[in-house]
Residue frames as qw, qx, qy, qz and C-alpha x, y, z in Angstrom:
[[0.323, 0.197, 0.429, 0.820, 0.30, 85.95, 67.07],
 [0.170, 0.311, 0.229, -0.907, -1.49, 89.31, 66.98],
 [0.509, 0.499, 0.679, -0.174, -5.01, 88.98, 65.59],
 [0.345, 0.818, -0.055, -0.457, -4.37, 91.73, 62.99],
 [0.034, 0.556, -0.756, -0.344, -1.74, 89.50, 61.36],
 [0.480, 0.109, 0.869, -0.057, -4.05, 86.51, 60.93],
 [0.207, 0.074, -0.607, -0.763, -5.52, 85.77, 57.52],
 [0.454, 0.253, 0.671, -0.530, -9.28, 85.36, 57.72],
 [0.060, -0.080, -0.794, -0.600, -11.37, 83.70, 55.00],
 [0.524, 0.035, 0.158, -0.836, -14.99, 84.78, 54.71],
 [0.404, 0.032, 0.908, -0.108, -16.95, 81.52, 55.04],
 [0.580, 0.599, 0.426, -0.351, -19.64, 82.61, 52.64],
 [0.693, 0.716, 0.002, 0.090, -17.17, 83.35, 49.78],
 [0.740, -0.437, 0.223, 0.460, -13.53, 82.45, 50.08],
 [0.607, 0.435, 0.289, 0.598, -12.74, 84.05, 46.72],
 [0.062, -0.959, -0.115, -0.251, -13.17, 87.52, 48.34],
 [0.723, -0.581, 0.060, 0.368, -9.97, 86.96, 50.29],
 [0.257, -0.558, 0.457, 0.644, -7.34, 87.55, 47.62],
 [0.725, 0.622, 0.259, -0.142, -8.87, 87.92, 44.12],
 [0.667, -0.092, 0.404, 0.619, -6.25, 87.26, 41.42],
 [0.159, 0.708, -0.084, -0.683, -5.55, 90.42, 39.45],
 [0.779, 0.552, 0.295, 0.025, -5.99, 90.34, 35.68],
 [0.387, 0.875, -0.262, 0.127, -2.89, 92.45, 35.06],
 [0.855, 0.105, -0.346, 0.371, 0.59, 90.96, 35.33],
 [0.271, 0.462, -0.352, 0.768, 2.23, 94.00, 36.94],
 [0.562, -0.517, 0.120, -0.635, -0.48, 94.18, 39.64],
 [0.966, -0.201, -0.148, -0.065, -0.10, 90.47, 40.40],
 [0.689, 0.293, -0.359, 0.557, 3.73, 90.80, 40.52],
 [0.058, -0.553, 0.308, -0.772, 3.45, 93.72, 42.97],
 [0.777, -0.431, 0.020, -0.459, 1.05, 91.75, 45.17],
 [0.946, -0.014, -0.268, 0.184, 3.44, 88.80, 45.26],
 [0.462, 0.388, -0.376, 0.703, 6.40, 90.98, 46.21],
 [0.357, -0.541, 0.203, -0.734, 4.28, 92.69, 48.88],
 [0.915, -0.305, -0.143, -0.221, 3.27, 89.26, 50.24],
 [0.810, 0.143, -0.360, 0.440, 6.90, 88.17, 50.54],
 [0.158, 0.453, -0.342, 0.808, 7.86, 91.41, 52.35],
 [0.600, -0.488, 0.045, -0.633, 4.87, 91.08, 54.73],
 [0.946, -0.164, -0.276, 0.038, 5.76, 87.50, 55.57],
 [0.636, 0.225, -0.372, 0.638, 9.32, 88.63, 56.41],
 [0.080, -0.476, 0.224, -0.847, 8.00, 91.54, 58.51],
 [0.658, -0.377, 0.107, -0.643, 5.16, 89.92, 60.42],
 [0.973, -0.180, 0.090, -0.115, 6.25, 86.29, 60.56],
 [0.239, 0.779, -0.578, 0.045, 10.04, 86.37, 60.72],
 [0.351, -0.388, 0.827, -0.206, 10.21, 83.13, 62.79],
 [0.839, 0.283, 0.354, -0.300, 7.89, 81.16, 60.54],
 [0.272, -0.270, 0.768, 0.514, 9.42, 78.86, 57.84],
 [0.621, 0.569, 0.235, -0.485, 7.42, 79.43, 54.65],
 [0.347, -0.125, 0.775, 0.514, 7.83, 77.40, 51.45],
 [0.554, 0.573, 0.114, -0.593, 6.09, 78.60, 48.29],
 [0.532, -0.035, 0.785, 0.314, 5.95, 75.97, 45.55],
 [0.501, 0.580, -0.187, -0.614, 5.54, 76.72, 41.80],
 [0.682, -0.006, 0.726, 0.089, 4.92, 73.42, 39.97],
 [0.599, 0.423, 0.593, 0.333, 5.47, 72.70, 36.30],
 [0.013, 0.782, -0.033, -0.623, 6.75, 76.21, 35.45],
 [0.241, -0.221, 0.705, 0.629, 7.99, 74.81, 32.14],
 [0.208, 0.491, 0.820, 0.209, 4.38, 74.40, 30.93],
 [0.078, 0.840, 0.278, -0.459, 3.60, 78.12, 31.20],
 [0.619, 0.572, 0.287, 0.455, 3.95, 79.67, 27.74],
 [0.292, 0.713, -0.079, 0.633, 6.47, 82.52, 27.39],
 [0.665, -0.675, -0.264, 0.181, 7.44, 82.21, 31.01],
 [0.338, 0.643, -0.289, 0.624, 9.61, 84.99, 32.36],
 [0.670, -0.431, -0.493, 0.349, 11.01, 85.31, 35.78],
 [0.195, 0.427, -0.141, 0.872, 11.27, 89.08, 36.31],
 [0.576, -0.621, -0.181, -0.501, 8.62, 88.66, 39.06],
 [0.782, -0.195, -0.452, 0.383, 11.18, 87.00, 41.34],
 [0.362, -0.930, -0.032, 0.050, 11.97, 89.21, 44.37],
 [0.447, 0.709, -0.392, 0.380, 15.34, 90.90, 44.34],
 [0.014, -0.385, 0.733, -0.561, 15.55, 90.31, 48.08],
 [0.700, -0.287, -0.582, -0.299, 13.91, 87.35, 49.77],
 [0.520, -0.645, 0.342, -0.442, 13.26, 87.22, 53.53],
 [0.068, 0.402, -0.904, 0.130, 15.24, 84.53, 55.36],
 [0.523, 0.052, 0.701, -0.481, 11.97, 82.86, 56.42],
 [0.746, 0.502, 0.113, -0.423, 10.87, 82.18, 52.80],
 [0.355, -0.254, 0.786, 0.438, 12.02, 79.55, 50.29],
 [0.657, 0.489, -0.094, -0.566, 10.75, 79.51, 46.71],
 [0.513, -0.109, 0.829, 0.195, 10.69, 76.10, 45.06],
 [0.573, 0.530, -0.186, -0.597, 10.18, 76.07, 41.25],
 [0.681, -0.048, 0.729, 0.054, 9.67, 72.66, 39.72],
 [0.551, 0.646, -0.270, -0.455, 10.50, 71.98, 36.07],
 [0.891, -0.030, 0.435, 0.126, 11.64, 69.14, 33.82],
 [0.669, 0.660, 0.074, 0.333, 13.73, 71.12, 31.32],
 [0.654, -0.235, -0.069, 0.716, 17.26, 72.44, 31.66],
 [0.233, 0.463, 0.249, 0.818, 16.46, 75.62, 29.74],
 [0.384, -0.813, -0.273, -0.341, 14.03, 76.86, 32.38],
 [0.726, -0.536, -0.121, 0.415, 16.73, 76.41, 35.05],
 [0.515, 0.091, 0.141, 0.841, 19.08, 78.55, 32.96],
 [0.061, -0.679, -0.326, -0.655, 16.35, 81.22, 32.55],
 [0.582, -0.773, -0.252, -0.032, 15.86, 81.35, 36.30],
 [0.709, -0.358, 0.001, 0.608, 19.54, 81.67, 36.97],
 [0.364, 0.270, 0.269, 0.849, 19.85, 84.44, 34.35],
 [0.190, -0.756, -0.434, -0.452, 16.84, 86.34, 35.74],
 [0.517, -0.850, -0.039, -0.092, 18.28, 87.07, 39.16],
 [0.531, 0.527, -0.450, 0.488, 21.69, 88.23, 40.33],
 [0.218, -0.547, 0.453, -0.670, 20.81, 88.77, 43.96],
 [0.859, -0.250, 0.221, -0.389, 19.11, 85.49, 44.89],
 [0.175, -0.432, 0.881, 0.081, 21.00, 82.29, 45.48],
 [0.833, 0.222, -0.180, -0.474, 19.66, 79.65, 43.01],
 [0.295, -0.377, 0.877, -0.037, 20.27, 76.00, 43.81],
 [0.706, 0.209, -0.444, -0.511, 19.43, 73.37, 41.25],
 [0.427, -0.244, 0.832, -0.258, 18.44, 70.01, 42.68],
 [0.498, 0.125, -0.694, -0.505, 17.64, 67.00, 40.51],
 [0.680, -0.120, 0.508, -0.515, 14.82, 64.83, 41.93],
 [0.126, 0.218, -0.929, -0.272, 15.19, 61.20, 40.90],
 [0.602, -0.227, -0.611, -0.461, 12.46, 58.52, 40.59],
 [0.687, -0.503, 0.237, -0.467, 10.57, 57.31, 43.69],
 [0.099, 0.325, -0.934, 0.113, 12.20, 54.42, 45.44],
 [0.408, -0.248, -0.857, -0.195, 10.17, 51.30, 46.36],
 [0.207, -0.421, -0.680, 0.563, 9.25, 52.52, 49.84],
 [0.136, 0.311, 0.027, -0.940, 8.13, 55.92, 48.53],
 [0.366, -0.048, -0.668, -0.646, 6.01, 54.22, 45.85],
 [0.370, -0.352, -0.858, 0.059, 4.24, 52.05, 48.37],
 [0.118, -0.404, -0.463, 0.780, 3.70, 54.99, 50.72],
 [0.243, 0.177, -0.235, -0.924, 2.16, 57.05, 47.89],
 [0.416, -0.193, -0.779, -0.427, -0.19, 54.20, 46.87],
 [0.324, -0.401, -0.786, 0.343, -1.29, 53.66, 50.46],
 [0.025, -0.317, -0.240, 0.917, -1.81, 57.39, 50.95],
 [0.316, 0.050, -0.447, -0.835, -3.97, 57.70, 47.79],
 [0.458, -0.252, -0.825, -0.217, -5.99, 54.61, 48.71],
 [0.261, -0.361, -0.684, 0.578, -6.48, 55.63, 52.35],
 [0.140, 0.146, -0.002, -0.979, -7.91, 58.95, 51.15],
 [0.589, -0.029, -0.427, -0.686, -10.71, 56.92, 49.56],
 [0.683, -0.273, 0.527, -0.425, -10.89, 54.35, 52.45],
 [0.918, 0.327, -0.174, -0.139, -9.42, 51.62, 50.17],
 [0.402, -0.613, 0.671, 0.108, -6.53, 49.20, 50.31],
 [0.807, 0.395, -0.399, -0.185, -4.82, 46.53, 48.21],
 [0.939, -0.321, 0.095, 0.081, -3.00, 43.38, 49.16],
 [0.439, -0.675, 0.455, 0.380, 0.74, 42.92, 49.25],
 [0.585, 0.120, 0.675, 0.434, 0.86, 41.00, 46.03],
 [0.335, 0.825, 0.412, 0.193, -1.17, 43.64, 44.21],
 [0.198, -0.945, 0.129, 0.226, 1.01, 46.34, 45.67],
 [0.579, -0.386, 0.556, 0.455, 4.14, 44.52, 44.50],
 [0.541, 0.432, 0.592, 0.413, 2.90, 44.26, 40.91],
 [0.139, 0.957, 0.246, 0.071, 1.92, 47.93, 40.78],
 [0.279, -0.902, 0.237, 0.230, 5.16, 49.43, 42.24],
 [0.610, -0.282, 0.595, 0.441, 7.35, 47.25, 40.00],
 [0.583, 0.747, 0.312, 0.076, 5.92, 48.70, 36.78],
 [0.670, 0.251, 0.075, 0.695, 8.72, 50.14, 34.65],
 [0.135, 0.495, -0.006, 0.859, 7.69, 53.81, 35.16],
 [0.549, -0.678, -0.488, -0.029, 6.25, 53.46, 38.66],
 [0.534, -0.255, -0.215, 0.777, 9.02, 55.71, 39.86],
 [0.003, 0.312, 0.228, 0.922, 7.03, 58.60, 38.42],
 [0.177, 0.261, 0.614, -0.724, 4.48, 60.18, 40.80],
 [0.489, 0.267, -0.200, -0.806, 2.30, 60.88, 37.78],
 [0.495, 0.078, -0.822, -0.270, 2.21, 57.21, 36.89],
 [0.151, -0.152, -0.881, 0.422, 1.36, 56.12, 40.49],
 [0.279, 0.289, 0.365, -0.840, -1.38, 58.74, 40.92],
 [0.531, 0.249, -0.382, -0.714, -2.93, 57.97, 37.55],
 [0.411, 0.035, -0.908, -0.068, -2.80, 54.21, 38.14],
 [0.049, -0.220, -0.796, 0.561, -4.44, 54.42, 41.59],
 [0.347, 0.320, 0.178, -0.864, -7.11, 56.95, 40.58],
 [0.547, 0.196, -0.547, -0.602, -8.07, 54.97, 37.48],
 [0.285, -0.048, -0.950, 0.119, -8.20, 51.73, 39.54],
 [0.113, 0.323, 0.661, -0.668, -10.69, 53.35, 41.96],
 [0.397, 0.326, -0.124, -0.849, -12.64, 55.01, 39.13],
 [0.590, 0.180, -0.633, -0.469, -13.21, 51.74, 37.16],
 [0.658, -0.173, -0.729, 0.069, -13.30, 49.32, 40.12],
 [0.278, -0.689, 0.164, -0.648, -14.62, 51.27, 43.12],
 [0.827, -0.467, 0.163, -0.267, -14.78, 48.20, 45.32],
 [0.038, 0.661, -0.748, -0.047, -11.44, 46.81, 44.12],
 [0.895, -0.007, 0.371, -0.249, -13.04, 43.42, 43.49],
 [0.882, 0.385, 0.136, 0.234, -10.91, 42.84, 40.36],
 [0.148, -0.933, 0.275, 0.180, -7.90, 44.92, 41.42],
 [0.618, -0.338, 0.620, 0.347, -5.41, 42.17, 40.52],
 [0.617, 0.470, 0.545, 0.318, -6.64, 41.99, 36.92],
 [0.172, 0.978, 0.108, 0.039, -6.66, 45.75, 36.53],
 [0.344, -0.826, 0.391, 0.216, -3.13, 46.16, 37.89],
 [0.688, -0.111, 0.632, 0.338, -1.74, 43.31, 35.82],
 [0.533, 0.615, 0.500, 0.295, -3.18, 44.80, 32.69],
 [0.065, -0.952, 0.027, 0.299, -1.78, 48.27, 33.36],
 [0.679, 0.639, -0.151, 0.328, 0.83, 49.35, 30.80],
 [0.742, -0.325, -0.186, 0.557, 4.33, 49.65, 32.33],
 [0.334, 0.097, 0.071, 0.935, 4.73, 53.18, 30.92],
 [0.132, 0.472, 0.394, -0.777, 2.90, 56.42, 31.62],
 [0.308, 0.291, -0.426, -0.799, 2.10, 57.02, 27.91],
 [0.315, -0.070, -0.907, -0.270, 0.77, 53.51, 27.54],
 [0.058, -0.375, -0.786, 0.487, -1.32, 53.84, 30.69],
 [0.224, 0.414, 0.075, -0.879, -2.86, 57.06, 29.41],
 [0.371, 0.159, -0.663, -0.631, -3.72, 55.40, 26.08],
 [0.230, -0.203, -0.950, 0.059, -5.34, 52.48, 27.96],
 [0.031, 0.439, 0.601, -0.667, -7.45, 54.80, 30.05],
 [0.305, 0.337, -0.206, -0.867, -8.55, 56.81, 27.06],
 [0.373, 0.008, -0.824, -0.427, -9.71, 53.57, 25.38],
 [0.195, -0.338, -0.877, 0.279, -11.49, 52.46, 28.52],
 [0.113, 0.403, 0.310, -0.854, -13.09, 55.84, 28.89],
 [0.347, 0.175, -0.492, -0.779, -14.39, 55.72, 25.32],
 [0.349, -0.195, -0.908, -0.129, -16.04, 52.37, 26.18],
 [0.170, -0.407, -0.696, 0.567, -17.51, 53.89, 29.34],
 [0.123, 0.613, 0.242, -0.742, -18.67, 57.29, 28.10],
 [0.636, 0.680, 0.366, 0.001, -18.65, 56.84, 24.33],
 [0.646, 0.099, 0.223, 0.723, -16.15, 57.87, 21.73],
 [0.147, 0.716, 0.270, 0.626, -17.81, 61.18, 20.79],
 [0.463, -0.872, -0.103, -0.123, -18.25, 62.42, 24.39],
 [0.774, -0.420, 0.116, 0.459, -14.68, 61.44, 25.30],
 [0.558, 0.311, 0.256, 0.725, -13.22, 63.12, 22.23],
 [0.029, -0.806, -0.231, -0.544, -15.14, 66.34, 22.79],
 [0.604, -0.793, -0.076, 0.035, -14.38, 66.45, 26.50],
 [0.763, -0.267, 0.165, 0.565, -10.66, 65.85, 26.00],
 [0.408, 0.537, 0.280, 0.683, -10.60, 68.46, 23.22],
 [0.237, -0.888, -0.154, -0.363, -12.10, 71.08, 25.52],
 [0.730, -0.645, 0.037, 0.224, -9.71, 70.21, 28.37],
 [0.747, -0.033, 0.223, 0.625, -6.60, 70.25, 26.19],
 [0.299, 0.564, 0.241, 0.731, -7.41, 73.61, 24.65],
 [0.394, -0.884, -0.170, -0.186, -8.18, 75.30, 28.04],
 [0.388, 0.582, -0.453, 0.553, -5.09, 77.11, 29.36],
 [0.208, -0.442, 0.520, -0.700, -6.38, 77.35, 32.89],
 [0.046, -0.081, -0.980, 0.174, -8.33, 74.03, 33.15],
 [0.472, -0.304, -0.363, -0.744, -11.98, 73.36, 33.54],
 [0.397, -0.109, 0.709, -0.572, -14.20, 72.48, 36.45],
 [0.223, 0.229, 0.943, 0.086, -16.74, 69.69, 36.03],
 [0.282, 0.717, 0.492, -0.406, -19.61, 72.19, 35.74],
 [0.142, 0.706, -0.312, -0.620, -17.78, 74.24, 33.16],
 [0.075, -0.187, 0.894, 0.400, -16.96, 71.14, 31.08],
 [0.237, 0.446, 0.861, -0.067, -20.63, 69.90, 31.23],
 [0.242, 0.762, 0.224, -0.557, -21.89, 73.37, 30.27],
 [0.131, 0.568, -0.551, -0.598, -19.62, 73.52, 27.21],
 [0.112, 0.017, 0.967, 0.228, -20.64, 69.97, 26.22],
 [0.288, 0.585, 0.683, -0.330, -24.28, 70.87, 26.60],
 [0.233, 0.695, -0.114, -0.670, -23.79, 73.67, 24.08],
 [0.181, 0.352, -0.781, -0.484, -22.79, 71.07, 21.52],
 [0.810, -0.027, -0.085, -0.579, -25.93, 69.04, 22.38],
 [0.521, 0.260, -0.808, 0.091, -23.72, 66.16, 23.55],
 [0.273, -0.222, -0.814, 0.462, -25.01, 66.21, 27.12],
 [0.346, -0.691, -0.340, -0.535, -28.06, 67.37, 28.97],
 [0.048, 0.426, -0.583, 0.690, -27.17, 68.92, 32.32],
 [0.646, -0.255, 0.267, -0.668, -30.35, 67.53, 33.80],
 [0.972, 0.046, 0.026, -0.231, -29.79, 63.92, 32.68],
 [0.318, 0.641, -0.685, 0.137, -26.08, 63.33, 33.12],
 [0.929, -0.265, -0.218, -0.138, -25.75, 59.80, 34.37],
 [0.828, -0.097, -0.203, 0.514, -22.02, 59.63, 35.08],
 [0.056, 0.847, -0.101, 0.519, -21.04, 62.63, 37.14],
 [0.390, 0.179, -0.635, 0.643, -18.91, 63.42, 40.11],
 [0.371, -0.679, -0.620, 0.131, -20.73, 63.68, 43.45],
 [0.004, -0.864, -0.032, -0.503, -21.23, 67.24, 44.66],
 [0.301, 0.325, -0.595, 0.670, -18.93, 68.56, 47.37],
 [0.280, -0.152, 0.553, -0.770, -20.36, 67.67, 50.77],
 [0.724, -0.059, -0.360, -0.586, -23.01, 65.31, 49.29],
 [0.666, -0.042, -0.731, 0.141, -21.60, 62.22, 51.09],
 [0.114, 0.047, -0.596, 0.794, -21.44, 64.16, 54.38],
 [0.498, -0.085, 0.010, -0.863, -25.08, 65.12, 53.96],
 [0.770, -0.042, -0.539, -0.338, -26.07, 61.52, 53.46],
 [0.642, -0.040, -0.680, 0.351, -24.12, 60.08, 56.40],
 [0.023, -0.272, 0.436, -0.858, -24.71, 62.89, 58.89],
 [0.126, -0.356, -0.905, 0.194, -27.19, 61.61, 61.55],
 [0.110, 0.537, 0.401, -0.734, -28.99, 65.00, 61.79],
 [0.124, 0.114, -0.533, -0.829, -29.79, 65.16, 58.09],
 [0.646, 0.189, 0.292, -0.680, -33.62, 65.11, 57.53],
 [0.633, 0.120, 0.762, 0.069, -34.91, 61.92, 56.02],
 [0.580, 0.757, 0.274, -0.128, -36.25, 63.77, 52.97],
 [0.144, 0.884, -0.408, -0.176, -32.91, 65.43, 52.22],
 [0.431, -0.395, 0.804, 0.111, -31.09, 62.08, 52.68],
 [0.676, 0.376, 0.634, -0.012, -33.47, 60.34, 50.30],
 [0.439, 0.882, 0.009, -0.173, -32.99, 63.15, 47.74],
 [0.039, -0.772, 0.611, 0.171, -29.18, 62.81, 47.85],
 [0.541, -0.144, 0.827, 0.047, -29.33, 59.03, 47.64],
 [0.672, 0.586, 0.440, -0.110, -31.52, 59.28, 44.52],
 [0.267, 0.870, -0.300, -0.285, -28.79, 61.28, 42.69],
 [0.901, 0.350, -0.205, 0.152, -26.34, 59.47, 40.44],
 [0.519, -0.790, 0.317, 0.083, -23.06, 58.80, 42.27],
 [0.905, 0.186, 0.170, 0.343, -20.84, 57.25, 39.61],
 [0.338, -0.698, 0.244, 0.582, -17.41, 58.77, 39.14],
 [0.616, 0.765, -0.167, -0.085, -16.21, 60.19, 35.83],
 [0.917, 0.017, -0.034, 0.397, -12.99, 58.38, 34.95],
 [0.410, -0.747, 0.099, 0.513, -9.92, 60.30, 36.14],
 [0.559, 0.144, 0.480, 0.661, -8.60, 60.23, 32.59],
 [0.159, 0.822, 0.415, 0.355, -10.95, 63.10, 31.76],
 [0.278, -0.960, 0.004, -0.018, -9.19, 65.26, 34.36],
 [0.751, -0.361, 0.249, 0.493, -5.61, 64.05, 34.00],
 [0.154, 0.822, -0.295, -0.463, -3.21, 66.36, 32.10],
 [0.895, 0.275, 0.317, 0.151, -2.54, 64.71, 28.80],
 [0.167, -0.742, 0.403, 0.509, 0.89, 65.36, 27.17]]
C-alpha cells in the first residue's frame, strides 16, 4: 500500500489523529468522507464498521447514513428494539438494509467466551465450574457471561472460591447486577457505591476512573491521594515485571495499592 494512504498515530498523543467534532453536521461530513476514501483508496479491503446499542442514543436519527456505500464497506447497527430497525429502513431508500436476529449464545459459544475472558487475565476454571456457569438461565446473553466472569475475577482474583461464587450467582442478569451492587456496597461502603453509580448513570458519555474519583473527591467522599481500592495504572504491571526496570521504580510501583474496583461500578446498569 502507498505510504500516503496509511493512517499514522502520533505516539505522544493519539487523540491528535482524528479529534471528534463537536458539531453534528461536521461529524456527519467526516464520516461520509471516510467511507468515500475507503472505497477510493482501499477498494480491495473488506471493512466492517460496527455501531453497537444504537437504541440507547437519545433522539437517534439516521440521516447520517451514506446514500451510496462502497462495495468494500459493511455497516452493522446493533439494537434490541424493533422500532429502531423501522427507523433505519425508513431513513434510506438507496441502501439495502438486511435485518438479522441474533439469538442467545449456544453452549459452545458460552464456554469459548468464558475461556477467552479468563485467558485475558491468565485465569482458568475447572470443567465442573464452567458447566455450572454456562447453564445459568440467562447465560446465553453475552452481557451476563461478561459480568459474571469479570465479577468473579474482581472479588476472587485467585479463583480460590470460584465454585462458591459461581453457584451463588443469580440465574438472571438483573439478579446478578443486584447481587454485585450488594457486594460492592459491602466492599466499598453504601455511600461511596451510591454516589459512584449515581455519577455513572447520569453521565451520557461515561466516565473514566480518574474522572469518577475527581467528582467523588469534590463531594469529600474520597481523597485522591489515599484511595485504597483503585485500578492499576496502564502499564504499571509491565513496569514491575520488565527486567530492565530500575529497582527504585519497581519498588515504588509495588508499594502502590493494586486492588481492583469491582466491575459493577463500570458495568452499564439498566
